[in-house]
Each structure stands twice: as C-alpha cells, then as structure tokens.
C-alpha positions, 0 to 999 in steps of 0.5 A: 757128068763124072762129078755127079757120079762121084758125088752120088758114089760117095753118098751111096757108099756112106749110106751103105756103111751106115745101113749095114752098121744099123742092122742087127746081126743074125745072133743078136737075139737072145732066143736064137742061141736057145733054138728060137723060131728065127734060127730054125731056117738055114740062114735065119728068117726067110722074110726080108725086112725093110732094112735088108731091102734098103741095103740091097737097093744101096748095093745095086746103086753102088755097083752101078755107079762103080761100073759107070765110073770105071767105064768113063775113066777107063777109056783111052785119053789122048790128053796130056798135061805137058804142052807140045812145045815143052815135051822133049822128043823121044830119043833112041838109046845109043848103041853100046860101045865095044869093050876094049880088052885090058892090057896085061900087066906083068907081075912085079918081081921081089 
C-alpha cells in the first residue's frame, strides 16, 4: 500500500512541477504592462483556464498523498532491526565515586 502511495506521490510531484513550469506568468503578456484588459482585475483574469484546473487537481492529489504517507509512517512501530538475542540489555549508569581530597604539598625552600 505504501509503495503504491510513494509511486503516486513521486509521479504527481513531477507532474506538478512540469505543469507549473508550463504555465504562463501573470506579466508574460506584452499588453499587460500597458494596461490591457487582463490586468484590470485585481489578480489578473478571473476565469480559470484548463491549466489552472489541472494544477489545482494535482495539488490536491499531492496533499492527499502527503497526508496519507504521514499517517502510515507516523504510527508507532514496535519492530526493530536488531534481533532480541543480539540486543544488549540496558544498563543503568554506576553511581559516581566520591572524590578524594588532594593531599597538601609543602612548598619547596630555596
């Protein structure tokens, strides 16, 4: 199940990159800088074209696969790669030894 989701996620992410790169930018039209009709709206043209609908669909699929992969891989797993016969038991650290006071050294006379 997760292998299929990972494959779909990779395909959709590559497709999303290609779709976004194929779209024309807002200022790509020469008339937009001189006040053409498309630039009169606040965010450009209000009607969605075919590419914007494909982009929205790919983005929704990308988010759904991201959430589902996070759900599947986020659950706590009790599996380990180490077999139980090889795994070392957990040891508690030993109590620190009490420090020994240093013996005073008499200064040398010259």
